[in-house]
N, C-alpha and C positions, 0 to 999 in steps of 0.2 A: 358728848357724842350720843345722839338718840339711840335708844334700844330698838332692835328689830324684833317684833313679836314672833313667836312660834307660828301663830296663825298666818302671818304674812309669808312665812317660808313654806308653809304647807302646800299651797297650790303650785309653787315653783317645783317642789320636789315631785309632786304628782305628775306635772307636765313632763318633767324629765324622764320619769318612768314610762309614761305613755309614748314618748318619742323613741326611747330606747327599745321598748317592746315592739313598736311598729317596725323598726329596722331589723331587729333580730328575727321576728316572725316572718318578715319578708324574705330574708336571706336563708332561713333554716326551716321554715314551716311552722305552723301553729302548734303542732305536737312535738316539735323538735327542739324546743327551748325550755329548760326548767325555769320556774319562776325565780329561784335564787340567782340564776345566771343573769337575769334581767336587772335585779337589784345591784349586783356587783358591777355590771357593765355601765349602769347609770351612776356609779360612784357612791352608792349608798352604803354606809357603814353597817346598817341593820340588814342582816341576811334575809329577814322576813319582811322587808319593806313593801313588796308587792302585796303580800297578804294583809299587811297593816293598812295600806291605803285603799285596796280594792277588794280584798277578801278572797276572791276566786279568779281563775283564769277567764271564765265567762264574763265577769264584771270588767276585767281589764280589756278584753276584746271590745266590749260595748263602749268603754271609755275611749278607745282608739277611734272607733267609728264616730262617736259623738264629737270628738275634737275636730274632725274634718267636715262633718256634715253641716255644721252651722255655717261654715264658710261656703260650701258648695251650694247650699240652698239659697243663701243670700245673694251669691253671685248669679245664680240662675234667675232669680227674681229681677235683678237689674237688667240682664240680657233679654228677658221676656218682655220687659217694658218697651223695647224698641224692635222686637221681632215682627215679621209679617206673618200673621196667623194663617194666611192662605198659601204660603210658600213652604214646602216641605223642607228645603235646605235651611231656611231661616229658623224653623221650629227645631230641627235637629241640632243646629249650631248653638242655639240658646241653652239647650240641655246638656250637650256633650262638650262644649268648649271649656267649661270649668275643669272637667276631667283632663282634657288635653293640656291645660295650663299647668296642672300639678306635675306632669311629667318633666317639665322644664326645670324644676327645682331639684337639684341633685341631692339635697339634704332631706327631701321628702320621700319616704318609702311607702307612701299610702297605696299606690297602685300595685306594686308587687305584693304588698301585704294583702290587699283585697283579692288578688289571684289566689293566694294561699288560703284565705278564708273561705272562698267559694268551694274549696275541696274539703273543708273541715266538716267532720261528722260528729257533732257533739249533741248532748241532750238538750242544751239550752243555746240554740244557735242565735247569735246576735242579729242576723239578718231578719229574724222573725219578729224582732221587737225594736224596729227603727223608730226614731222620733216622729210624731204625728205630722209635723210640718214637712218632713222629707217624704213621707208616704203620700201625702196630699200632692206634693210637687210631682212625684213620679206618676201618680194617677192622672193628673191633668196632662202630663206629657204624653202618656199612652193614648189618651182620648184625642188629643190634637193630631197625633200622627195617624191614628186609626181613621180619623175623618178624612185624611188626605190620601189614603191608599185604598179607596173603596174597590179597586179592581182585584184586591187580594181577598180571598174568602175569609170569613170570620174565624174559621177553625185554624187558619194559618197565621192570621194577622198578629195576635198577641205574641205568639212564639217568635215570629220574625222580628218584632220590635225588641223583645228580650234578647234575641241573638245579636242584633245590631249593637245593643249596649255592651254585651260581652265582647264583641269584636273591638269596640272602642277601648275598653279597659285593657285587653291583651295587647293591642297595638301600641298603646301609650306606655304600658309597663315595659314592653320591649324597647321602646325608645328611651325610657328612663335608664334601663340597664346599659344601653349603648352609650348614653351620655356619661354615666358614672365610670364606665370602663375606658372612655376616650375613643371609642370606635367611631368611624365616620357616620354621619347622620345627614338627613335632609335638613334644609333650613326650616326654621319653625313655620314660616308662612307656607312653604311648599308642603310640609307635613300636614298641617291643619287643612289646607284646601284639598289636598289629595285624599285625605281620610274622610272628610265630609262628603266629597263626591262619591266615594265608594260606599259609605253608609246609606246615602240617599238612593243610589242605584240599587242596592240590595233591598231596601225597604219597598221601593216602588216597582220592582220587577214584576211583570205579569207572569203568573205561574204557568209552567209549560203544560202541555197536554198530558205528559206523564205524571206530573204532580197532581193535576186535577183528577186523574184516574185513581191515584192513591187516596186522595181525599174522599172519594166516594165509598171507600172500603170502611167497614165498621171498625171502631177502635175502642180500646179500653179507656178507663177514666184517665184524663190527662193530668199530669202533676201540676200543682199550683206554682206559679212563677213568682219568685220573690222580687220585691222592689230592690233595684241595685243602687248602692250608695254612689 
């Protein structure tokens, strides 16, 4: 019987820790789960398994993101190959559909994890150091959308694009929770079509006179908007 090397088992153990941490962080918050609990829940005999494989919680959080971002970026590239660059709905669909698809996998806790991570306040925030390929994908998406909503003032445009992405994450995380709990949900087709319609309407809406008046007022420095995974 051939021997299985320790090196071959390593990645499997690390991936199990990543998936377990993603689920526990999603359910209890990034700061609500001790690292030892993750190792125990993942079935590791070594109580310090997380520290052994990742070193710190920040590195573990980064590993969770990286494990999902490769798939998201690759899926977006495939959808972008057939999108209509002049059509806002098509552009939004190519970028947001991979997020919507993740909600359908009841074993994938990435979206509720991401919700928790957005509220995390750590000195080494993983969203500040995303892979270059994902950052470039996000930058290209923002530029495509911005070019199609010229009726929205520049000062409001980037914020609105960021808020639309947040809406998609929260809506899909809510759907994932409903699916896991067995609550009634819309069909997948209806959910996707309805959500895309709402995101496009939000992005393309002409600002009201009230909003335009507010935009004329002086403002403090605006916070930098992170690329969303």
